N, C-alpha and C positions, 0 to 999 in steps of 0.2 A: 471918761474915756480919754486915752492918750494916743498920740500919734508919734511915730519915730521917723526922724529924717536924718539922713547922713549923706556924705559925699565920699567917694573913693577915687583914688588914682589906680587905674588898671593898666598894666603893661602887657602887651601882646606882641607876638612876632609880627613884623610889618606885613608879611604876606597873609597872615591870619586875621589881621585887624578888621577887614570888612565883615567877615563871618562872625567874629566875636561881637562886633558892634550890633549886627542884626540879631544875634542870640540874646544880647542884653536888652535890646529894645522890645523883644518879644516877651520879656518877663513882666508880670504885673507889678506896678509900682516902681519900675526902673526906667531910667532914660539916660542916654549919652548926651551930656551937655557940650562937651568939646572932644574932638578927635584929631589926632595928628598922624600923618603918614608914617611916622617912625614907630607907631604902635601904641602910643600913650593916649589914654582916654580919661576924662573926668566923668564919673558916673554919679547920678543923683538917685537916691532911693527914698521912697515914702511908703511907710507901712503902718498898719493899725497897732502892731505890737512888736516887742523886741524879738520874739521867737521867729516870726515871719521874716523880719529883717535879717537876722543872723542866718536863717536858711537861705535867703536870697544871696547874701554875701558868699556863703559856702558854695552855692551853685555857680556863681561867677568864677570863683577860684578854680573850680573844676572844669571850666570850659576848655576844649581843645584850643591850644594856641596861647592861652593865658600863662604868663610866666610869673606875675606877681600882682598882688592887690595891696593897697595901703589905705587904711581908714584915715581920712583927713578931718572930718567934722562929724559930730553926732549931737543930736539934741532930742530930748523927749518933750513934746508939747502936751499940755493938759487940756 
């Protein structure tokens, strides 16, 4: 069995950041490690497989107020 871990930088509108952060924290396997009032966040993801992780990233990209996401790190653990 493998586990997928990754980190993302998520950019949101500053006024939307609290809501975006709450929505990310509500997702299984997702947590906001750092958050800045300017709307920048570092998000950590841990999922059992790649499909679940990609679905989570796509969900974050579609959240209202999110302007961009950038994958910073990815590793598959065995």
